[in-house]
N, C-alpha and C positions, 0 to 999 in steps of 0.2 A: 209794498210793502211786504209783501211775504220771500220775496230775493233776496232782500235788505237784512232778512233775520235766516235765510237758510244760509247763505254763502258763506259767514263764518265761519257755520258749524261744518262745513262741509273741509270747510281750509282741515279745524282741528279734527276732523273723523279721518282723516286718509290715514293717522298713525305714520305704521313703518312702510308705508307707499312709496307713490314718486317721493316727495320729502324726504323722506331717507336714504333715498338710493343716487336722486340727484341733491350734489351740494347745494344748501343756501349762497354761498360761497361765491359758487360758480354763477360769471357775467353771462350768460347766453346772448345778451344784445350788444357786446360787443364783442363777439365770437369771427367777425369779418373780418375783426383789425389783427384776429391771434397771427400770429407766425406760427404755422405749422409743421411740421414733419414727421416726415411719414417714420415711424418706428420699428426695431425689429418684434416681431410678433411675440414675445416668450413673458419668462414669468416676469423678468424685471416691469411690465410695463403693466400684469395684474399687482407686481406691488405697491405701484403709487397710489391708487385709489382716490387720485385727484389728477384736476386738472382736465384739457381738452387735448387731443393725441388725435392725429389720424392713423384712423389702421385700414391697410388693405380690404375691399372690399370681400373679396374669396377667403379672408381668413373667420368669416362670420357666419353663423349659422343663424338659417329662423328659430324666432324664438318655440319654444314645447309649449305654451300656457298661452299663445296667441288664442285671443276667444272669437278673432274675425275667420268665420270661414271661407270670405271671396271679397275681393279687392276688386275694385272698378278699374274695367283696365284704361276707360278716358279718361279719368279724374289720376291714375298715375302717371300715364303719358300729360298731360298737363303738369299735371306736379315735376316731370323730368324735363320738359320746357324751363321752367323756371330754375327748373340747380342748373340748366348748361350758363341758362342768362350772370346767376347771381351767386352757384353756389350754395352749399348745404348751410341755412344761416342757424337753426338747431340743431344739436348733434344729439346724436341716440346714442341710446344706454346698453351698455353691455357685461356681462360679467364671463370671467375664466368661461373655457368649457375646460372635463375631462379631457381633450386631448391638448396635447403639449401646443402652443401657439396658436389655440384658437381659442373664440369665443361668439358665447351665444346672444341672442339679441333680448333684452328684458322691454326697451321700450322705443319705436320710434321703428316701426318696421315698413310703413308705407317710405319714409324717405330714402330707407336703406334699399325698399325696390325700385325708387325711382331713381338714384342714383347711379345703378345697375342700366338700367333704364337709357340713361344715361351717358356712359359710357366708361363714367368714371372710374379712377382706379382704387379709390381711398377715398375712407368720410369721414368727416371729422365725429369723434366718442367721446363719454367720459366710461370707465371704466369702475365696476365696484363691484364689490361681494359682495353678494345674494341665494340664501337660501332661495327654495324650491316654491316654499309659502310666497314671497315676498316678492318673487320675482313675480306669481303667478294673479296674483294683487294688482302689482305695479301695472301689470297689460291690459287688467280688466279697467280700471283705473285711468288709466290712459283714454282707454276706448270712450267708454262709460263718459270721460270729462270732454271729449269731442264730439261724441253719439254719432257716433261711427257705425256705430251696431247695432243690427237691427232687432227687433222686440225677443226672436229665440234664440239669434248669439248672446244676447245681454241672458237671456234666463239658465242657456247651456252653462257661459261662465261663471255663474253665482253656482250652478249645480254643480261643475267641478270643486271650486272654492269647498264648496259645504263635504263633498263625498272622498274629492283628495288630501284629504287637509282636517278630517273630524270634526268642520266647524258646525255653528248653528245659526240661524235664520236673522241673529242679535249678531252675533261677530262677525258676518257677513256683513250686513245691512252698518253699522260699525266701521267695519275697515275698507268699505268702497262710497259710503259717504252715503245711503239711502236710506228710506224710514226701513220701519221691518213690514208693513204692511204692502212696499211697494217690491218687496224683493218676493214675496210672499207671494202676491198679485206675479208676475215674472216667470216666479217657480211655478202655480199653475197652468200657464200654456205650454206646458211638457207633457201636461195629461193629455192635450190635445191629438186627435189621428193623426197621423203624419200627410198624407193630403191637404190639413189645415195648418199645418203648420207651414209647409210650402208656402200656401198661398200671404202667409202671413213674414215669411221672409224674404218673396218679392213683392214686397209691398201692396196689392191686391185687395187685402185685409188689415186694418192695424192692430193693434195694441186691443183698442177699444170694442173691433170688434169680437179678436180671442175672448175678451173677459166675456163679452155677453153670448158667445158661445157656451160656454163656460157652464150656463144653466141650463141648458138641454144633456139630456142624456148623452152617451155616447154611441156615434154605432151612426148607420146610413143614415139615416135621418138627420142629422148634426152636418154632418157631410157635405148632404144636399142643403142646406139650409144654408154652408159655406159657402155656396156653388153658385146660387141663387145671391147671394148678399157680394159678391163677387161680378160676377155677371154684368149683376144689375147695378155697381156705383153705391148699393145699400149705403149710408148714412148709418151709425152706429143707432140711433134714434129710429132709426127704422127697422134695422136689424131686430134691435133689442122689444119693439113691437110684434114684430112678425114670431120671435120668440115664445112671448106674452099667447097669443093667440095659437102658435100651435103647444101652448100646454093648458089651453083653457080648453080646446076640440077634444085632446085626451080624455082631461078626464069627466067630460058628456058621454064618451063615445062609447056604448055595451060592448060589451064582450064581444070578441070575434076569433074567430078559430083564429089555428096555429100557421094552416095552409094559405086562411089571408093574408095575415100577417107576412107571409114567404113574399108572397104575389104583390103588396102594394111593395114592400122593400123592395123586392126586383127592381119594380116600376119606379121608383121612385131614383133608385141608383141612376137606369138609364137615361130617364129625363129631368135629371136633375131637377126635380120642383116635390112637392106634396101630392099624393097620390092616398087616394080613400076608394077601400072596396065597400058596396054596404051590399051585403046579403040580403037577399028576402027568401018568399016559401018558394018553393016548387021551382028552385033551383037559377028565379031570377034575377036582379039585382040593378047598382049599380055604378058607377066608376067616377070617382068625381077626380080632375086634374087641376088642380090650382096655373092662375097665369098670374102676373104682374103689369101692364100693359099689352099693349098691341105688338109691341117686336119679340115679346117672349111668347107672347099664343102666337104667331106665326115662325120662330124657331123649333115651337112643339109640336106643329100641326108639320112640320118638315120629317120630324122626327120621327112622328106616326107613318108615314108616307103620305099625304097632301101636300099636293101643290096647288096651282093657282088653276091649275086644266084639270085638276082629280086626282084620284086613287097612283100612287106611283106601282 
């Protein structure tokens, strides 16, 4: 039900994105049957603005607004094999670069990279005049529609549109076909510490984990909680529960000295788990170290210096 409602909206919201760059009259399904001709990469090509042309790969620069920070080498190799077998089915979209005879990618960087791996000399392309804003939107839209971006890359792409072109969150949401709340939630991920963002980028934590972690105060404690979630393979629900428990403990805990707080933070960073130091009278006290499962307990013991045979 939801998909039927949202699909037409996204199509309309693309605005001056991919729909305006790739002409509706271009029949991409019939591209394999077109007799392509390698052209001279001069102004005349840029002036056409229509149809599919073969452009030398070496005349195309990567897109300056590409939101993806990395490309899966295995997937690229697989795509290159397909291109060797059947060719490039869907053309890339380029715009004239500042340097005469050269072009900049607007959409299709995976195909361009794979074509280079396949050792092709040229690639089918559609040439369109496109300003920076439209180009940035198209690059982001293409990846969002393909779901090729991890949550951090999506957030950084959205932030780039806002900062570079002075757009509001609502304007960005309309341009890329997302709800404003989705844009806001993605942008909040950039408030997380670099260590946590890296976990989300490499897939050890997901978007839901990131949103749950945002409920915790920034700092070593939040990083430690994220590491435990990643190492333990926690579900989002588990992480939310642990985060609530941590907040409850913090509320009822009596005030501790700055020295004890510093000691706790250093121990949490080293052990990667929640640590509490309870100071008593006369220099006495207790040290509380939380663990989750026997494997986690064994790991903590090895970090402290204990083995099955005793202390290291």
